N, C-alpha and C positions, 0 to 999 in steps of 0.2 A: 568476556564480554556479553551476551545476548544482543546475533544480528537481527533478531526478528523484528521487522519492520510496523511501528505503531500509527498509528495515526488516528489525527485527534479533529474530527468535523464537528459543524453543529448539530447533525440525526446522529452522531456514530464516534466513539471514540473506543480504538481495542487494536488488535493486530488487525495487517493487512488481508490473511489470508482469510480472516474468520468473513472479513466485509463484503468481498469474496461470495465465498459459499451461503450469506445471507441474501445476497444478491440475486444470483443463482437459485434458490431458493421461494425467491418472490417476498421476502420479508422486510429486503429496505428496496424500496423504490429507484433506479438506476438518475433517473432526473430527478434526486434530491443530492447527490453526489456531482461536488463538482471538484472535476479529474485536476484542475490544473491545482488545487490546494493538494491535494492526495503527490500531485510531482513534485508539485516544492516540498512537498514535505521527506518526499521518494533521496532527491537530491540531496537534500541538506546529509540524509541518513547517508547515504552513499559515499560524501564526502568523508564523513568520519568512521565511516567500516574502513576506507581506501586507507585513515591510518594506523589501522591494524592490522591491514594487506589482506580484507577476507574478498572473495571473491563472489558478492550477489545481486551481480546486473543480469543475468539468465532467470531467475526467482523470480524477480518483479518486471522484467520484458513478458514475460508471459501469465502472471496474471494482473497484466495491464492491459493486454495485448484482449485478454479475457472480458475487461471490462469493456473498452470498447467496440 
């Protein structure tokens, strides 16, 4: 099971870490990103990962705090 979070937004679809990278490089405008959508997708992903006993919360929190 791949535990990489892939997000699907109107302006981006792909791995969360790539989204973060593109925002940091000013290739995607952070104002066009709906944090609530990412959070909802993450929570669904986390529920799925809990079924597989994977601890991924720390990585997401680091990326989410950078986005905020």
